[in-house]
C-alpha positions, 0 to 999 in steps of 0.5 A: 312162673318164670320172670319176664324177660326185662327182669331176667335181662336186669338181674344178668347185668346188675353185677356190672352196675357201679355202685355210687362211692360214699364219701364220709369224712374218714374216707376223704381224708384217707383218699387225700392222704394217698393222693398226697404220697403220690404227689410226693412221689413225683406223680403230678401231671399238670393240675392233677395226678398222672393217669396211670396213678388213679388204678394205684390209688383205687388199690391203695384205697381198697387196702386201707378202707376195704372198699372197692372204688375204681380209678374213675371214681377216684379221679372224679373225687379229685375233681370234685375236691378241687372244685370245692377247694377253689370255691372255698378259696374264693369265699375266703378272699371274698370275706376279707374283713368279716368275722368267723363262726367257729361253730359252723367253721365258715364266714360270719356274714350277714344274710344280705352278703351271703345272698349277694355272693351266692347270687354271684357264685352259686357254688359257695352256697354249701359253705354258708351252713358249714365250711371245710374241716380245718384238717381237710382244708390243710390236705386240700391246700397241699394237694391243690395249691397252685404254688410251683414246687420249686417255690414251695420248697425253697427257703429263698422264695416267700419264707416270710410271707406264709399265711398272709391271706388277703394280700392278693385282694389289696388288703395291706398285711404288714410284713417285715424281713429281718436284714440278715434274711433279705436277698440283695437286689442288683443296683439296690442300695441299703441291702447288704449281702449275707456273709 
C-alpha cells in the first residue's frame, strides 16, 4: 500500500528541517572560546560580531565538537547569551548588600525579595535556582562587557578600580591610588607628575 501524499511530502522535505541546537555546558564554553578568538582578531561590529564571521564560527564549532549548527544558530546563541548576561548583571546590581549562596551559585535572598524583583523583571527568575557558572561568567564578561577596548587595554584607564562591583549604584567602595600611579590633572594641586 502506498503512503498518503502528505506523508510522502513530509519525508521529501524532512532533510531540510533544521534540528534544534542542544547547548550543554561544554558546548557553550567552546562557543564562547571561538567567539573570543574572533573578537581578539578584531571582528567586532558594534555589540556583536561582523556578519561574515558567523559562518566561520559555525565551521570552527563543527571542527571542535563534531556538531553541525548553522550560522543563524550561532548568531541566535550569541544573542541569547548576551541577553542572559545583561539580566545576570542587572540581578547582581540589585543584590547589593545581600548574601551569596555558593551551593546554588546565586544571590541568597528572601522569597519576598525574589518575588518583588522577579515581578519587576521576569527575566531574572531563572537565576533564583542557579546562577551563571563562574567560568562561563568570565567568558561572557569578556564577550559582552561594554567597556571600550581602548579603556580595557590601556593601563591609564581605571587600573585600580577592577572588580569594584556596586560602585555605579551608589554603594561606596573604598579605593585608593598610590601617589606614584596618580596622573596629574591640569590645575590640580597636590598631585605631582611622574618622573
